[in-house]
A tleap script that builds the chain and sets N, CA, C and O, in Angstrom:
source leaprc.protein.ff14SB
mol = sequence {
  NMET VAL THR ARG ARG ALA GLU CYS SER CYS
  GLY GLN LEU SER ALA THR CYS MET GLY GLU
  PRO VAL ARG ILE SER VAL CYS HIE CYS LEU
  ASP CYS LYS ARG ARG THR GLY SER ALA PHE
  SER TYR ASN VAL ARG PHE ALA GLU ALA ASP
  VAL VAL ILE ASP GLY ARG ALA LEU GLN PHE
  THR ARG THR GLY GLU GLN GLY GLY ARG VAL
  THR TYR SER PHE CYS PRO ASP CYS GLY THR
  THR VAL HIE TYR ARG ILE ASP THR GLN PRO
  GLY LEU THR ALA ILE PRO VAL GLY ALA PHE
  ALA ASP PRO SER PHE PRO PRO PRO PHE GLN
  SER PHE TYR HIE ASP SER ARG ARG CYS GLU
  TRP VAL GLU ILE ILE ALA GLU PRO LEU THR
  LYS PHE CGLY
}
set mol.1.N position { 85.653 64.561 -47.916 }
set mol.1.CA position { 84.300 64.898 -47.493 }
set mol.1.C position { 83.996 66.283 -47.583 }
set mol.1.O position { 84.789 67.124 -47.158 }
set mol.2.N position { 82.776 66.624 -48.165 }
set mol.2.CA position { 82.226 67.921 -48.295 }
set mol.2.C position { 81.842 68.396 -46.994 }
set mol.2.O position { 81.234 67.632 -46.245 }
set mol.3.N position { 82.154 69.682 -46.601 }
set mol.3.CA position { 81.577 70.363 -45.522 }
set mol.3.C position { 80.980 71.623 -45.850 }
set mol.3.O position { 81.663 72.439 -46.468 }
set mol.4.N position { 79.741 71.912 -45.506 }
set mol.4.CA position { 79.049 73.108 -45.871 }
set mol.4.C position { 78.606 73.843 -44.396 }
set mol.4.O position { 78.281 73.224 -43.383 }
set mol.5.N position { 78.666 75.064 -44.516 }
set mol.5.CA position { 78.141 75.826 -43.248 }
set mol.5.C position { 76.978 76.737 -43.541 }
set mol.5.O position { 77.063 77.614 -44.400 }
set mol.6.N position { 76.001 76.551 -42.901 }
set mol.6.CA position { 74.715 77.508 -42.988 }
set mol.6.C position { 74.772 78.496 -41.652 }
set mol.6.O position { 75.161 78.102 -40.553 }
set mol.7.N position { 74.400 79.600 -41.881 }
set mol.7.CA position { 74.358 80.390 -40.681 }
set mol.7.C position { 73.256 81.556 -40.932 }
set mol.7.O position { 72.797 81.850 -42.036 }
set mol.8.N position { 72.918 82.170 -39.682 }
set mol.8.CA position { 72.035 83.213 -39.647 }
set mol.8.C position { 72.472 84.498 -40.227 }
set mol.8.O position { 73.647 84.559 -40.590 }
set mol.9.N position { 71.678 85.590 -40.380 }
set mol.9.CA position { 72.065 86.750 -40.974 }
set mol.9.C position { 73.243 87.450 -40.065 }
set mol.9.O position { 74.094 88.155 -40.607 }
set mol.10.N position { 73.238 87.248 -38.861 }
set mol.10.CA position { 74.240 87.990 -37.994 }
set mol.10.C position { 75.437 87.003 -37.672 }
set mol.10.O position { 76.442 87.375 -37.065 }
set mol.11.N position { 75.249 85.770 -38.112 }
set mol.11.CA position { 76.450 84.819 -37.801 }
set mol.11.C position { 76.454 84.123 -36.389 }
set mol.11.O position { 77.335 83.301 -36.138 }
set mol.12.N position { 75.567 84.410 -35.540 }
set mol.12.CA position { 75.582 83.898 -34.222 }
set mol.12.C position { 75.110 82.295 -34.166 }
set mol.12.O position { 75.599 81.519 -33.345 }
set mol.13.N position { 74.215 81.942 -35.030 }
set mol.13.CA position { 73.764 80.545 -35.112 }
set mol.13.C position { 74.092 79.981 -36.452 }
set mol.13.O position { 73.844 80.516 -37.532 }
set mol.14.N position { 74.730 78.737 -36.234 }
set mol.14.CA position { 75.233 78.119 -37.508 }
set mol.14.C position { 74.922 76.667 -37.399 }
set mol.14.O position { 74.620 76.172 -36.313 }
set mol.15.N position { 74.994 75.917 -38.585 }
set mol.15.CA position { 75.041 74.576 -38.804 }
set mol.15.C position { 76.004 74.076 -39.824 }
set mol.15.O position { 75.984 74.413 -41.007 }
set mol.16.N position { 76.842 73.254 -39.285 }
set mol.16.CA position { 77.938 72.731 -40.021 }
set mol.16.C position { 77.540 71.307 -40.573 }
set mol.16.O position { 77.259 70.413 -39.774 }
set mol.17.N position { 77.516 71.106 -41.844 }
set mol.17.CA position { 76.951 69.721 -42.436 }
set mol.17.C position { 78.147 69.172 -43.116 }
set mol.17.O position { 78.901 69.802 -43.857 }
set mol.18.N position { 78.239 67.827 -42.752 }
set mol.18.CA position { 79.318 67.094 -43.380 }
set mol.18.C position { 78.680 65.931 -44.308 }
set mol.18.O position { 77.693 65.273 -43.981 }
set mol.19.N position { 79.427 65.776 -45.565 }
set mol.19.CA position { 78.780 64.754 -46.433 }
set mol.19.C position { 77.885 65.351 -47.264 }
set mol.19.O position { 77.798 66.576 -47.352 }
set mol.20.N position { 77.109 64.472 -47.974 }
set mol.20.CA position { 76.165 64.818 -49.035 }
set mol.20.C position { 74.759 64.790 -48.317 }
set mol.20.O position { 74.498 64.033 -47.382 }
set mol.21.N position { 73.874 65.715 -48.872 }
set mol.21.CA position { 72.505 65.640 -48.487 }
set mol.21.C position { 71.788 64.401 -48.762 }
set mol.21.O position { 72.049 63.685 -49.729 }
set mol.22.N position { 70.828 64.143 -47.851 }
set mol.22.CA position { 69.829 63.033 -48.073 }
set mol.22.C position { 68.782 63.333 -49.016 }
set mol.22.O position { 68.295 62.490 -49.770 }
set mol.23.N position { 68.421 64.612 -48.962 }
set mol.23.CA position { 67.361 65.151 -49.903 }
set mol.23.C position { 67.497 66.667 -50.074 }
set mol.23.O position { 67.861 67.379 -49.138 }
set mol.24.N position { 67.218 67.112 -51.208 }
set mol.24.CA position { 67.235 68.612 -51.668 }
set mol.24.C position { 65.858 68.796 -52.400 }
set mol.24.O position { 65.588 68.124 -53.395 }
set mol.25.N position { 64.990 69.734 -51.872 }
set mol.25.CA position { 63.639 69.843 -52.432 }
set mol.25.C position { 63.162 71.355 -52.269 }
set mol.25.O position { 63.643 72.177 -51.488 }
set mol.26.N position { 62.229 71.530 -53.071 }
set mol.26.CA position { 61.508 72.768 -53.006 }
set mol.26.C position { 60.123 72.539 -52.393 }
set mol.26.O position { 59.639 71.415 -52.526 }
set mol.27.N position { 59.424 73.491 -51.730 }
set mol.27.CA position { 58.076 73.176 -51.346 }
set mol.27.C position { 57.381 74.467 -51.573 }
set mol.27.O position { 57.853 75.572 -51.307 }
set mol.28.N position { 56.118 74.208 -52.133 }
set mol.28.CA position { 55.173 75.324 -52.556 }
set mol.28.C position { 54.007 75.364 -51.511 }
set mol.28.O position { 53.001 76.017 -51.786 }
set mol.29.N position { 54.096 74.742 -50.412 }
set mol.29.CA position { 52.860 74.747 -49.462 }
set mol.29.C position { 52.803 76.215 -48.929 }
set mol.29.O position { 53.765 76.982 -48.970 }
set mol.30.N position { 51.610 76.514 -48.441 }
set mol.30.CA position { 51.352 77.963 -47.853 }
set mol.30.C position { 52.263 78.195 -46.669 }
set mol.30.O position { 52.804 79.295 -46.556 }
set mol.31.N position { 52.458 77.306 -45.840 }
set mol.31.CA position { 53.256 77.501 -44.599 }
set mol.31.C position { 54.668 77.737 -45.007 }
set mol.31.O position { 55.237 78.660 -44.424 }
set mol.32.N position { 55.322 77.088 -45.880 }
set mol.32.CA position { 56.712 77.452 -46.495 }
set mol.32.C position { 56.700 78.779 -47.089 }
set mol.32.O position { 57.636 79.557 -46.905 }
set mol.33.N position { 55.557 79.109 -47.881 }
set mol.33.CA position { 55.588 80.405 -48.348 }
set mol.33.C position { 55.615 81.633 -47.373 }
set mol.33.O position { 56.229 82.671 -47.617 }
set mol.34.N position { 54.845 81.387 -46.187 }
set mol.34.CA position { 54.723 82.327 -45.137 }
set mol.34.C position { 56.230 82.323 -44.311 }
set mol.34.O position { 56.653 83.373 -43.826 }
set mol.35.N position { 56.844 81.295 -44.222 }
set mol.35.CA position { 57.913 81.234 -43.553 }
set mol.35.C position { 59.144 81.940 -44.277 }
set mol.35.O position { 59.992 82.575 -43.649 }
set mol.36.N position { 59.158 81.785 -45.534 }
set mol.36.CA position { 60.268 82.259 -46.354 }
set mol.36.C position { 59.979 83.650 -46.839 }
set mol.36.O position { 60.916 84.376 -47.170 }
set mol.37.N position { 58.651 84.091 -46.903 }
set mol.37.CA position { 58.268 85.253 -47.562 }
set mol.37.C position { 58.524 85.219 -49.049 }
set mol.37.O position { 58.822 86.230 -49.685 }
set mol.38.N position { 58.391 83.966 -49.602 }
set mol.38.CA position { 58.778 83.880 -51.071 }
set mol.38.C position { 57.816 83.040 -51.714 }
set mol.38.O position { 56.849 82.681 -51.042 }
set mol.39.N position { 57.918 82.659 -52.927 }
set mol.39.CA position { 56.906 81.842 -53.761 }
set mol.39.C position { 57.006 80.352 -53.357 }
set mol.39.O position { 56.124 79.532 -53.615 }
set mol.40.N position { 58.071 80.091 -52.749 }
set mol.40.CA position { 58.440 78.508 -52.485 }
set mol.40.C position { 59.614 78.544 -51.408 }
set mol.40.O position { 60.203 79.583 -51.110 }
set mol.41.N position { 59.862 77.407 -50.908 }
set mol.41.CA position { 61.031 77.286 -50.055 }
set mol.41.C position { 61.990 76.255 -50.841 }
set mol.41.O position { 61.570 75.416 -51.638 }
set mol.42.N position { 63.266 76.438 -50.515 }
set mol.42.CA position { 64.351 75.600 -51.150 }
set mol.42.C position { 65.148 74.940 -49.862 }
set mol.42.O position { 65.851 75.665 -49.159 }
set mol.43.N position { 65.019 73.653 -49.609 }
set mol.43.CA position { 65.481 73.109 -48.328 }
set mol.43.C position { 66.354 71.852 -48.622 }
set mol.43.O position { 66.238 71.181 -49.647 }
set mol.44.N position { 67.164 71.625 -47.703 }
set mol.44.CA position { 68.041 70.393 -47.773 }
set mol.44.C position { 67.899 69.631 -46.523 }
set mol.44.O position { 67.588 70.205 -45.480 }
set mol.45.N position { 68.112 68.363 -46.581 }
set mol.45.CA position { 68.052 67.465 -45.428 }
set mol.45.C position { 69.392 66.688 -45.368 }
set mol.45.O position { 69.924 66.201 -46.365 }
set mol.46.N position { 69.863 66.618 -44.171 }
set mol.46.CA position { 71.110 65.880 -43.874 }
set mol.46.C position { 70.788 64.981 -42.630 }
set mol.46.O position { 69.947 65.270 -41.779 }
set mol.47.N position { 71.585 63.826 -42.635 }
set mol.47.CA position { 71.513 62.875 -41.329 }
set mol.47.C position { 71.766 63.769 -40.182 }
set mol.47.O position { 72.677 64.597 -40.191 }
set mol.48.N position { 70.923 63.590 -39.159 }
set mol.48.CA position { 71.225 64.360 -37.946 }
set mol.48.C position { 72.626 64.244 -37.406 }
set mol.48.O position { 73.174 65.202 -36.862 }
set mol.49.N position { 73.249 62.984 -37.567 }
set mol.49.CA position { 74.638 62.778 -37.156 }
set mol.49.C position { 75.552 63.690 -37.859 }
set mol.49.O position { 76.574 64.058 -37.280 }
set mol.50.N position { 75.280 64.101 -39.080 }
set mol.50.CA position { 76.274 64.786 -39.872 }
set mol.50.C position { 76.130 66.396 -39.741 }
set mol.50.O position { 76.727 67.145 -40.515 }
set mol.51.N position { 75.341 66.842 -38.764 }
set mol.51.CA position { 75.130 68.172 -38.605 }
set mol.51.C position { 75.621 68.579 -37.224 }
set mol.51.O position { 75.306 67.895 -36.250 }
set mol.52.N position { 76.317 69.576 -37.107 }
set mol.52.CA position { 76.779 70.190 -35.845 }
set mol.52.C position { 76.248 71.632 -35.769 }
set mol.52.O position { 76.559 72.516 -36.567 }
set mol.53.N position { 75.385 71.779 -34.692 }
set mol.53.CA position { 74.620 73.130 -34.432 }
set mol.53.C position { 75.516 74.015 -33.518 }
set mol.53.O position { 76.067 73.455 -32.570 }
set mol.54.N position { 75.702 75.275 -33.707 }
set mol.54.CA position { 76.455 76.154 -32.707 }
set mol.54.C position { 75.801 77.400 -32.619 }
set mol.54.O position { 75.443 78.037 -33.610 }
set mol.55.N position { 75.628 77.788 -31.361 }
set mol.55.CA position { 74.999 79.079 -31.157 }
set mol.55.C position { 73.606 78.869 -30.427 }
set mol.55.O position { 73.085 77.765 -30.265 }
set mol.56.N position { 73.118 79.979 -30.043 }
set mol.56.CA position { 71.816 80.024 -29.301 }
set mol.56.C position { 70.511 80.084 -30.344 }
set mol.56.O position { 70.506 80.787 -31.355 }
set mol.57.N position { 69.546 79.337 -29.978 }
set mol.57.CA position { 68.402 79.361 -30.884 }
set mol.57.C position { 67.074 79.395 -30.058 }
set mol.57.O position { 67.041 78.885 -28.939 }
set mol.58.N position { 66.038 79.966 -30.584 }
set mol.58.CA position { 64.796 79.796 -30.140 }
set mol.58.C position { 63.984 78.996 -30.945 }
set mol.58.O position { 64.354 78.785 -32.100 }
set mol.59.N position { 62.866 78.479 -30.506 }
set mol.59.CA position { 62.154 77.493 -31.281 }
set mol.59.C position { 60.651 77.816 -31.454 }
set mol.59.O position { 60.007 78.424 -30.599 }
set mol.60.N position { 60.127 77.355 -32.649 }
set mol.60.CA position { 58.692 77.532 -32.882 }
set mol.60.C position { 58.361 76.222 -33.512 }
set mol.60.O position { 59.025 75.691 -34.402 }
set mol.61.N position { 57.194 75.716 -32.930 }
set mol.61.CA position { 56.701 74.392 -33.517 }
set mol.61.C position { 55.240 74.818 -34.071 }
set mol.61.O position { 54.465 75.539 -33.442 }
set mol.62.N position { 55.003 74.299 -35.259 }
set mol.62.CA position { 53.677 74.318 -35.951 }
set mol.62.C position { 53.323 72.912 -36.380 }
set mol.62.O position { 54.196 72.058 -36.535 }
set mol.63.N position { 52.081 72.687 -36.563 }
set mol.63.CA position { 51.479 71.527 -37.052 }
set mol.63.C position { 51.171 71.733 -38.663 }
set mol.63.O position { 50.403 72.584 -39.112 }
set mol.64.N position { 51.931 70.775 -39.441 }
set mol.64.CA position { 51.846 70.861 -40.787 }
set mol.64.C position { 50.421 70.457 -41.428 }
set mol.64.O position { 49.499 70.008 -40.746 }
set mol.65.N position { 50.356 70.651 -42.700 }
set mol.65.CA position { 48.974 70.317 -43.356 }
set mol.65.C position { 48.491 68.968 -43.275 }
set mol.65.O position { 47.299 68.662 -43.302 }
set mol.66.N position { 49.580 68.070 -43.162 }
set mol.66.CA position { 49.239 66.548 -42.959 }
set mol.66.C position { 49.331 66.059 -41.655 }
set mol.66.O position { 49.292 64.848 -41.436 }
set mol.67.N position { 49.472 67.055 -40.595 }
set mol.67.CA position { 49.514 66.541 -39.145 }
set mol.67.C position { 50.883 66.449 -38.448 }
set mol.67.O position { 50.949 66.363 -37.222 }
set mol.68.N position { 51.922 66.466 -39.193 }
set mol.68.CA position { 53.275 66.433 -38.582 }
set mol.68.C position { 53.512 67.667 -37.890 }
set mol.68.O position { 52.900 68.706 -38.139 }
set mol.69.N position { 54.385 67.549 -37.041 }
set mol.69.CA position { 54.918 68.681 -36.351 }
set mol.69.C position { 56.290 69.149 -36.758 }
set mol.69.O position { 57.252 68.383 -36.704 }
set mol.70.N position { 56.395 70.422 -37.173 }
set mol.70.CA position { 57.677 70.984 -37.518 }
set mol.70.C position { 58.211 71.947 -36.451 }
set mol.70.O position { 57.484 72.808 -35.955 }
set mol.71.N position { 59.424 71.792 -36.127 }
set mol.71.CA position { 60.050 72.635 -35.033 }
set mol.71.C position { 61.050 73.459 -35.694 }
set mol.71.O position { 61.989 72.852 -36.208 }
set mol.72.N position { 61.024 74.776 -35.781 }
set mol.72.CA position { 62.056 75.635 -36.333 }
set mol.72.C position { 62.898 76.170 -35.459 }
set mol.72.O position { 62.396 76.641 -34.439 }
set mol.73.N position { 64.265 76.231 -35.618 }
set mol.73.CA position { 65.116 76.861 -34.695 }
set mol.73.C position { 65.721 78.065 -35.344 }
set mol.73.O position { 66.393 77.936 -36.367 }
set mol.74.N position { 65.517 79.197 -34.807 }
set mol.74.CA position { 65.933 80.435 -35.298 }
set mol.74.C position { 66.838 81.342 -34.351 }
set mol.74.O position { 66.776 81.212 -33.128 }
set mol.75.N position { 67.640 82.221 -34.932 }
set mol.75.CA position { 68.403 83.000 -34.122 }
set mol.75.C position { 67.554 84.061 -33.369 }
set mol.75.O position { 66.720 84.754 -33.952 }
set mol.76.N position { 67.823 84.148 -31.999 }
set mol.76.CA position { 67.052 85.182 -31.160 }
set mol.76.C position { 67.432 86.505 -31.444 }
set mol.76.O position { 66.733 87.450 -31.078 }
set mol.77.N position { 68.600 86.670 -32.136 }
set mol.77.CA position { 69.074 88.025 -32.444 }
set mol.77.C position { 68.510 88.621 -33.669 }
set mol.77.O position { 67.986 89.735 -33.668 }
set mol.78.N position { 68.627 87.815 -34.794 }
set mol.78.CA position { 68.269 88.477 -36.107 }
set mol.78.C position { 66.986 87.700 -36.584 }
set mol.78.O position { 66.365 88.128 -37.556 }
set mol.79.N position { 66.649 86.769 -36.040 }
set mol.79.CA position { 65.371 85.876 -36.467 }
set mol.79.C position { 65.518 84.960 -37.603 }
set mol.79.O position { 64.493 84.422 -38.021 }
set mol.80.N position { 66.650 84.701 -38.169 }
set mol.80.CA position { 66.905 83.850 -39.268 }
set mol.80.C position { 66.574 82.350 -38.814 }
set mol.80.O position { 67.047 81.903 -37.769 }
set mol.81.N position { 65.813 81.661 -39.570 }
set mol.81.CA position { 65.805 80.132 -39.388 }
set mol.81.C position { 66.976 79.472 -39.925 }
set mol.81.O position { 67.262 79.658 -41.108 }
set mol.82.N position { 67.653 78.757 -39.227 }
set mol.82.CA position { 68.900 77.928 -39.594 }
set mol.82.C position { 68.671 76.623 -39.784 }
set mol.82.O position { 69.286 76.053 -40.685 }
set mol.83.N position { 67.761 75.919 -38.984 }
set mol.83.CA position { 67.556 74.599 -39.169 }
set mol.83.C position { 66.134 74.261 -38.521 }
set mol.83.O position { 65.553 75.020 -37.745 }
set mol.84.N position { 65.668 73.061 -38.930 }
set mol.84.CA position { 64.288 72.626 -38.378 }
set mol.84.C position { 64.149 71.161 -38.458 }
set mol.84.O position { 64.782 70.535 -39.308 }
set mol.85.N position { 63.361 70.578 -37.626 }
set mol.85.CA position { 63.088 69.055 -37.712 }
set mol.85.C position { 61.499 68.889 -37.828 }
set mol.85.O position { 60.632 69.648 -37.396 }
set mol.86.N position { 61.373 67.812 -38.457 }
set mol.86.CA position { 59.982 67.252 -38.628 }
set mol.86.C position { 59.886 65.952 -38.087 }
set mol.86.O position { 60.615 65.008 -38.391 }
set mol.87.N position { 58.760 65.938 -37.101 }
set mol.87.CA position { 58.639 64.782 -36.350 }
set mol.87.C position { 58.397 63.349 -37.166 }
set mol.87.O position { 58.599 62.237 -36.680 }
set mol.88.N position { 57.925 63.620 -38.498 }
set mol.88.CA position { 57.757 62.352 -39.255 }
set mol.88.C position { 58.827 62.000 -40.129 }
set mol.88.O position { 58.750 61.122 -40.988 }
set mol.89.N position { 59.997 62.825 -39.851 }
set mol.89.CA position { 61.267 62.354 -40.583 }
set mol.89.C position { 62.382 62.326 -39.582 }
set mol.89.O position { 63.333 63.098 -39.707 }
set mol.90.N position { 62.308 61.487 -38.614 }
set mol.90.CA position { 63.277 61.223 -37.546 }
set mol.90.C position { 64.731 61.079 -38.041 }
set mol.90.O position { 64.953 60.558 -39.134 }
set mol.91.N position { 65.642 61.497 -37.317 }
set mol.91.CA position { 67.128 61.230 -37.748 }
set mol.91.C position { 67.539 62.370 -38.769 }
set mol.91.O position { 68.722 62.418 -39.106 }
set mol.92.N position { 66.705 63.224 -39.247 }
set mol.92.CA position { 67.120 64.199 -40.131 }
set mol.92.C position { 66.976 65.563 -39.714 }
set mol.92.O position { 66.060 65.877 -38.954 }
set mol.93.N position { 67.919 66.517 -40.207 }
set mol.93.CA position { 67.908 67.891 -39.830 }
set mol.93.C position { 67.730 68.557 -41.217 }
set mol.93.O position { 68.443 68.236 -42.168 }
set mol.94.N position { 66.738 69.513 -41.305 }
set mol.94.CA position { 66.411 70.148 -42.432 }
set mol.94.C position { 67.053 71.618 -42.294 }
set mol.94.O position { 67.072 72.176 -41.197 }
set mol.95.N position { 67.582 72.227 -43.460 }
set mol.95.CA position { 68.256 73.467 -43.406 }
set mol.95.C position { 67.751 74.171 -44.624 }
set mol.95.O position { 67.863 73.593 -45.705 }
set mol.96.N position { 67.156 75.468 -44.560 }
set mol.96.CA position { 66.896 76.275 -45.744 }
set mol.96.C position { 68.129 76.460 -46.441 }
set mol.96.O position { 69.103 76.913 -45.840 }
set mol.97.N position { 68.183 76.151 -47.662 }
set mol.97.CA position { 69.375 76.249 -48.617 }
set mol.97.C position { 70.079 77.713 -48.572 }
set mol.97.O position { 71.297 77.890 -48.607 }
set mol.98.N position { 69.085 78.735 -48.488 }
set mol.98.CA position { 69.621 80.124 -48.475 }
set mol.98.C position { 70.525 80.488 -47.300 }
set mol.98.O position { 71.282 81.459 -47.334 }
set mol.99.N position { 70.409 79.659 -46.257 }
set mol.99.CA position { 71.322 79.862 -45.034 }
set mol.99.C position { 72.750 79.574 -45.424 }
set mol.99.O position { 73.677 80.106 -44.813 }
set mol.100.N position { 72.953 78.726 -46.446 }
set mol.100.CA position { 74.347 78.372 -46.953 }
set mol.100.C position { 75.070 79.687 -47.694 }
set mol.100.O position { 76.290 79.846 -47.752 }
set mol.101.N position { 74.120 80.547 -48.218 }
set mol.101.CA position { 74.592 81.528 -49.091 }
set mol.101.C position { 75.616 81.083 -50.147 }
set mol.101.O position { 76.691 81.659 -50.313 }
set mol.102.N position { 75.176 79.942 -50.896 }
set mol.102.CA position { 76.105 79.509 -51.809 }
set mol.102.C position { 75.362 79.188 -53.172 }
set mol.102.O position { 74.626 78.212 -53.315 }
set mol.103.N position { 75.629 80.087 -54.120 }
set mol.103.CA position { 74.790 80.012 -55.403 }
set mol.103.C position { 75.176 78.760 -56.214 }
set mol.103.O position { 74.550 78.460 -57.231 }
set mol.104.N position { 76.266 77.995 -55.732 }
set mol.104.CA position { 76.632 76.822 -56.466 }
set mol.104.C position { 75.878 75.563 -55.799 }
set mol.104.O position { 76.110 74.419 -56.187 }
set mol.105.N position { 75.014 75.832 -54.830 }
set mol.105.CA position { 74.407 74.617 -54.047 }
set mol.105.C position { 73.784 73.736 -55.120 }
set mol.105.O position { 73.319 74.208 -56.158 }
set mol.106.N position { 73.792 72.550 -54.857 }
set mol.106.CA position { 73.160 71.436 -55.909 }
set mol.106.C position { 71.608 71.770 -56.112 }
set mol.106.O position { 70.987 72.213 -55.146 }
set mol.107.N position { 71.057 71.602 -57.155 }
set mol.107.CA position { 69.580 71.847 -57.277 }
set mol.107.C position { 68.775 70.849 -56.787 }
set mol.107.O position { 69.196 69.708 -56.601 }
set mol.108.N position { 67.507 71.238 -56.537 }
set mol.108.CA position { 66.428 70.301 -55.902 }
set mol.108.C position { 66.210 69.085 -56.818 }
set mol.108.O position { 66.331 69.201 -58.038 }
set mol.109.N position { 65.883 67.896 -56.220 }
set mol.109.CA position { 65.484 66.814 -57.044 }
set mol.109.C position { 64.035 66.282 -56.762 }
set mol.109.O position { 63.572 65.266 -57.279 }
set mol.110.N position { 63.323 67.165 -55.802 }
set mol.110.CA position { 61.984 66.901 -55.460 }
set mol.110.C position { 61.302 68.298 -55.327 }
set mol.110.O position { 61.857 69.277 -54.830 }
set mol.111.N position { 60.001 68.277 -55.841 }
set mol.111.CA position { 59.182 69.494 -55.630 }
set mol.111.C position { 57.798 69.088 -54.981 }
set mol.111.O position { 56.983 68.360 -55.548 }
set mol.112.N position { 57.648 69.582 -53.869 }
set mol.112.CA position { 56.245 69.267 -53.165 }
set mol.112.C position { 55.060 70.322 -53.462 }
set mol.112.O position { 55.271 71.520 -53.645 }
set mol.113.N position { 53.877 69.761 -53.485 }
set mol.113.CA position { 52.757 70.721 -53.702 }
set mol.113.C position { 52.987 71.365 -55.125 }
set mol.113.O position { 52.599 72.508 -55.368 }
set mol.114.N position { 53.591 70.636 -55.985 }
set mol.114.CA position { 54.033 71.224 -57.255 }
set mol.114.C position { 52.907 71.744 -58.086 }
set mol.114.O position { 52.961 72.848 -58.628 }
set mol.115.N position { 51.836 70.896 -58.185 }
set mol.115.CA position { 50.759 71.243 -59.177 }
set mol.115.C position { 49.618 72.050 -58.286 }
set mol.115.O position { 48.966 72.943 -58.826 }
set mol.116.N position { 49.430 71.740 -57.065 }
set mol.116.CA position { 48.321 72.260 -56.243 }
set mol.116.C position { 48.666 73.720 -55.625 }
set mol.116.O position { 47.759 74.530 -55.434 }
set mol.117.N position { 49.830 73.978 -55.363 }
set mol.117.CA position { 50.007 75.167 -54.708 }
set mol.117.C position { 51.224 76.131 -55.393 }
set mol.117.O position { 51.444 77.275 -54.997 }
set mol.118.N position { 51.848 75.585 -56.302 }
set mol.118.CA position { 52.939 76.388 -56.998 }
set mol.118.C position { 52.307 77.554 -57.770 }
set mol.118.O position { 51.298 77.425 -58.463 }
set mol.119.N position { 52.978 78.704 -57.597 }
set mol.119.CA position { 52.591 79.950 -58.450 }
set mol.119.C position { 52.707 79.558 -59.903 }
set mol.119.O position { 53.643 78.868 -60.307 }
set mol.120.N position { 51.787 79.985 -60.646 }
set mol.120.CA position { 51.799 79.509 -62.086 }
set mol.120.C position { 52.992 80.050 -62.890 }
set mol.120.O position { 53.368 79.494 -63.921 }
set mol.121.N position { 53.586 81.171 -62.377 }
set mol.121.CA position { 54.654 81.758 -63.104 }
set mol.121.C position { 56.119 81.146 -62.627 }
set mol.121.O position { 57.177 81.523 -63.130 }
set mol.122.N position { 56.026 80.162 -61.599 }
set mol.122.CA position { 57.307 79.581 -61.114 }
set mol.122.C position { 57.577 78.315 -61.946 }
set mol.122.O position { 56.682 77.493 -62.141 }
set mol.123.N position { 58.781 78.171 -62.419 }
set mol.123.CA position { 59.121 77.131 -63.187 }
set mol.123.C position { 60.405 76.498 -62.588 }
set mol.123.O position { 61.430 77.179 -62.581 }
set mol.124.N position { 60.413 75.272 -62.100 }
set mol.124.CA position { 61.521 74.576 -61.627 }
set mol.124.C position { 62.143 73.680 -62.744 }
set mol.124.O position { 61.595 72.625 -63.065 }
set mol.125.N position { 63.233 74.093 -63.301 }
set mol.125.CA position { 63.922 73.333 -64.433 }
set mol.125.C position { 64.915 72.377 -64.022 }
set mol.125.O position { 65.691 71.962 -64.883 }
set mol.126.N position { 65.015 71.952 -62.809 }
set mol.126.CA position { 66.104 71.015 -62.375 }
set mol.126.C position { 65.752 69.642 -62.976 }
set mol.126.O position { 64.587 69.259 -63.082 }
set mol.127.N position { 66.736 68.980 -63.332 }
set mol.127.CA position { 66.449 67.561 -63.808 }
set mol.127.C position { 67.461 66.609 -63.148 }
set mol.127.O position { 68.590 67.028 -62.892 }
set mol.128.N position { 67.116 65.387 -62.870 }
set mol.128.CA position { 65.628 65.061 -62.717 }
set mol.128.C position { 64.919 65.646 -61.530 }
set mol.128.O position { 65.495 65.877 -60.466 }
set mol.129.N position { 63.605 65.883 -61.759 }
set mol.129.CA position { 62.647 66.485 -60.668 }
set mol.129.C position { 61.470 65.643 -60.494 }
set mol.129.O position { 60.663 65.496 -61.411 }
set mol.130.N position { 61.328 65.043 -59.277 }
set mol.130.CA position { 60.069 64.280 -58.948 }
set mol.130.C position { 59.069 65.295 -58.320 }
set mol.130.O position { 59.327 66.026 -57.364 }
set mol.131.N position { 58.040 65.241 -58.912 }
set mol.131.CA position { 56.891 66.201 -58.510 }
set mol.131.C position { 55.848 65.594 -57.690 }
set mol.131.O position { 55.311 64.568 -58.109 }
set mol.132.N position { 55.459 66.152 -56.460 }
set mol.132.CA position { 54.452 65.654 -55.613 }
set mol.132.C position { 53.337 66.693 -55.615 }
set mol.132.O position { 53.608 67.891 -55.695 }
set mol.133.N position { 52.073 66.240 -55.526 }
set mol.133.CA position { 50.917 67.064 -55.170 }
set mol.133.C position { 50.748 68.122 -56.110 }
set mol.133.O position { 49.824 68.924 -55.977 }
savepdb mol mol.pdb
quit
């Protein structure tokens, strides 16, 4: 079984994930751009039962564009978001792929707000790629 470990910049907060992801995606919504400070976010979802969280975390909850609540858990020391949960996706834990610091992490197979919010210079070449919005 594959085990992957995501952690914050200082290493205090981590998420150890067992098995294969349920979903790997990129999102081009404005909230994800603000959270990452980038042109899009690159995220993975695992079954909650397959994720072990270790360390102290603070939380921030926001309401998404379609009304769902997203609760981000981040390190109180360095501020890195290590995992988050979306109330409309019960039983799943989402993790920013960058927290794994693994250039060989599998590519996304879904792209959200692909046509409506994607920067025109961004090209996602992963195949197959299902595009939404």
